[in-house]
N, C-alpha and C positions, 0 to 999 in steps of 0.2 A: 732470401729471408728478410723479414722486416721486424723491427723492434717496436712493440706496442707500449706506449706510455699510458698508465692507468692510474686512477686515483687510489688512495689507500683503501685496502680491503676492509669493509665495515665489520666483517666477521672477526678479523684479526684485532681491530680496534676494540671491539666488544670484549674479546678474550682478555686483552691486556688492560685490565682495570688498574686503578692506582695500586692495589695490592700486588697484582701480577707484574706491573711495569717495573716496580722497585724490588722485585723478588730477590735479585742478587744482594741488594743491600740488607734485606731482612735476614737472608741466609748468613751473611757475614756477621750481623749482630747476634744471631742465634749461636754461631760458632764461638764468638767471643764470650757470650753469656755462659755457655756450657763450660768453657775452659775456666772462666772466673769462678763459677760455682764449685767446680771440682777442686780448685786451689783454695778458695776461701773456706770451704767446709770439708776438711780432710775425711770425715766419716761419711760423707755423702755417697762416695763410691761404694762403700760397704753396705750402706743402707739401701741404695738402689739395687745393687746386685742381689741383696737378700729378698727383694720383692719378686719372688718367682713362684710359678706353679709348674712343678716338674722342672724342665729346663727352660721354660718360656719366661722371659722378663716381662712382668706386667706393665711397667711404664712404657717400654718399647712397643709392646703389643697394643696398648691403648693408643699410642701415637700413630702406629701403622694402620690400625682399624679406622681411626678418624680420618686418615689420609685417603684410604681406599674407598670407603663407603660412598661419599658423594659422587666420585667418578663412576663407580659401578651402578649407582642409581640413575645416571644419565644414559646408560647403555640401552639401546632399543633391542631387547632380547629376541623379538620376533624376526629380526633381520640377521641374526647371527649365522643361521644356516646358509644364507645367501652369500656370505662373505667368503666361503671356501670354494665357491664356484670357479674362481680364477686360480687354476693350479699353479701359475707362475708365482703367485704370492706365497703360497704354502711351501713350495719347493725352495724358494729363495730364503725364507725364514728358517726352514729346517737346516739348510746348508750353512747359513751364517751362524746359527745358534749351536748346532751340535757337531759340526765338522770344523769350521774355521775358528770359532770362538775359543774352545778349549785348546786347540793346537796353537793359536796365537799366544794365549796367556802362558802356556807351557814354555814356549820359545822365549818370550820376554822375561819370564821368571828366571830361567837359566842364564840368559844373557846378562841381566842386571843384578841378580842375587845369587850367583853361583857359590859365593863364600859365606852365605847366610842361610843355612838349610831350613831353619824354622820359618823365616819370612818367605823363603822361596816356596815351601810347601803350602803355607797359608795363601799365597797368591794363586797357586795352582788350584787350590780348593775353591777360591773365589771364581776362577774361570770356568769351573764345572757347574756352578750354581747359576742357572739361567734366570732371566727376569720373571718376577711375578708381582712386584709391588709398585715401587716408585715410578716405573716406566709408564704407568697409566696417567700419572700426573703430567709428565713431560709430553706424552702423546696428546693429551687434552689441550695443554697450553699451546702446542704447535699446530692445532687444528687438524690433527690426525683423525683417522676413522675409529671411533670409539668401539663399534661393534667388532671390527677386525682386530683391534688391539686386545679386546677381551677374549676373543677366540684364540689368538696366538698365545696369550698368557696362559689360558687353560691347557692348550696343547703342550706348552713348555712344562707346565706343572705335572702333567701325566708322564711326560718323558723323564722328568727328574725322579719321580718315584721309582721308575723301572731302571733307569740308566745311571743314576748318580754313583752308586757303589761300583758299578762295572767300570765307568770311566775313571773313578778314583783309583781303582786297581791298575788300570791301563796306564794312566799318566804318572802315577807315583811309584809303581812297582815294575810293571812289564816293560814299558817303553824305555825308562832309564836303564834297566838291566840289559836290554837288547843293544843299546848304543854305548854301554860302558860308563853310565853315570851313577851317582849315588841313588839308592832307592829308599822309599818310605812306605809305611802301611797306613791304610785308612779303614778302620774297623767301625763301620756305621751301618745300622740296619735300615731296611726299607721302611719300617714303621717310623723311625725317627725322622726320616725325610718326609714321609706322608703326613706325619703330625704337623710339621712346619707348614706344609702346603695347605692342609686343612684349616689351620688356625689363621694364617696370614692371607689366604685367598678364599677358602671355603666360607668362612663366616661373613666377610663383607660382600662376597658374591651373592650369597643367599639373602642377606639383608637388602642389597640393591635390587635383586630380582623381585622380592616380595614387596618392596616399597613401590616400585613401578607398577607391578601388577595390581596391587590393592589401590594405589593412588589413582591410576587411570580408571579403574572400575568404579570407584566411588565419586571421584571429582571430575573425571574427564581428562583427555590428553592435553587440551589447551591449558587448563589450570595447572596440571602437573609440570608442563614444559615452561610456562610463562611465569608462574608464581612460586611453585614449590622448589624447583631446582635452583633458581637464583638465590633462594634463602639459605640452602645448605651448601652451596658451592664453596664459599670461603672456608668452610670447615676443613676441607682437604689441605689447604695451604697452612692453616693453623696446626693441623696434625703433623705436617711435614716439618714445620719450624720447631714444634715441641719435640719431635723425634731427634732432630739435630742437636737440640740442647741436651737431651738425655745421653745421646751417644758421646758427645764431647765431655760431658760431666763424668761419664763412666770411665773414659779412657784419657781424660785430660792429663793426668799425672804422667802416664807413659808417653803421651805425645810430646809434652814439654820436656821430659827427661831424656827422650831419645830422638831428638830432632833430625839427626843424620839418618837414622833408620827410617823415619817417616818419609824423608825426602827420597831415599833410595827406593822405597816402595811406591811413592807417588809418581816417579818418572815412568816406570812401565805401565802403571794404570792410566796415566794421561795418554800415552801412546796407544794403549789398547782401546780406550773409549773413542779416540779420534779415528783410528783406522777402521774400527768396526762400524761406526756411524757413517763415515764418508764412503767406505767400501760398499756398504749395503745401499745407501742412497743412490750412489752412482750406478750400481748394478740395476736397481729398480728403475731408474730413469732410462737406462739403455733398453730395458725390457719393455718400456712403454707404460709402466704403472702410473695411474693418476696420482696426484700429489697426496691426497689423504691416505691412500693405501701405502704408498711408498714411505711416507713419514712413519706410519705405524710399524712397518717392517724394520726401518732403520733404528727406531728407538728400542724396539724389543731386541734387536741384535746387539745394541750397545749396552743395554742395561743388564744388571746382575742381581741375583737374589741374595743380597748380603745377610738377610735375616737367617737363611739356611746356612750360609757359609760360616757365619759367626757361631751359630748354634752347634754345627758339626765340629768346628775347631775347639770350642770350649769343652764339648762332650768327650772328644778324643784326646786332646792335648792339654786341657786345663785353661782356666780363665786368665791366668797370667802368662800364658805361653806366647812365643813369637808368632805362632800360627793365628792365635786369636787377635793379636795386635794387627797383623796384616789384614785380617778380615774387617776389623774396625776401621782401619785407614781407608778401606775401599769406598764406603759411602761418603766419607769426608772429601774424597777427590771426585767421586761421581756427581755429587750434587751440583757444585759450581760448574763443572765441565758440561754436564747435560743441560743445565740452565742456559749456558752459553750456546749450546747447540740448538736449543729452542729458537733463539733469535736467528741463528744461521739458517734454520729450517724455514722460518717465516720470510727471511730475505730470499732464499732459494725459490719459495713459492712465487714471490713477485717477479723474480728474474727469469725463471725457467718454466713457470706454469701460468702465463698470463691468461690463457683461455680456460684454465681449470678453476677459476675463482667461484663460479656459480655452482660447482659440483656439490659442495656440502649442503647448499640450500635446496638442491633438487631431491635430497634424500627424503623418503616418506617418513 
């Protein structure tokens, strides 16, 4: 074997603009700003929490939709059917997301939070909610396959509608009862889950599809790819930062008042994200998946649908419950960890995929 020394990947350099390169800094600033707002304006939490349609928080919904739309507008929808041709990708994604992911979170929750039943239940609820939102941001920054990422997110969404309540019963009631642990109940309807999926995935997915279809038809593919997409691209990161500020403002008081609980939830989450990403990436590498596909599977395996987890925890246990707090802590840990894994992924591309560099440019 020989080691190939290559110049920096121009695709990576293009991805990591000034905004992208310093993303961890902006995220840190957004976290501090959210905490500061929550502390400086005591009524802000109540005001933000009151801006709801049914159980959907409008500020969070606006931030997530702004975050999702530019990424989904980049997807080449005519290629999505082709992405499922490689069955290894689909099987690996399903195993990581629906077998290993929930089981790992259940184990970590009981190991680290056995004496805190509310936080433990909240963490298990997070583990059952597979990715549909922020993962597309991480996948895009890491030069993953956008079309495959969108397909995997759609598949996870369909599985969630059907399986979330079933898995909730299994991991909170049946399995603990079988092995002699404390049990809990999760009373949530398929419609509540479907509603979250439709809002946080369906709306931006439809908008992205219509934007590409109409834009290419009226202006042509070159205009759409070279002029329109670069203009709307930064909106995704602005939406991410806005969402982080809102989340920290909503839960800032609990986070600062219960730092030990936050730390105890953060540890299993950190282990979870790390094991899921590296486990999936190594498995995909061993299976011979190309970098862009392997990256998409790894980030969809590591990410979680915190919007659904928080909505379920609030609906079932209440907005001030420990279960809701555990769900809120989730994205606060996920964001910096997965940003770090974006850089790890780009390093792995240079180190382990030297001949794979031209693959993204070859896509029609």
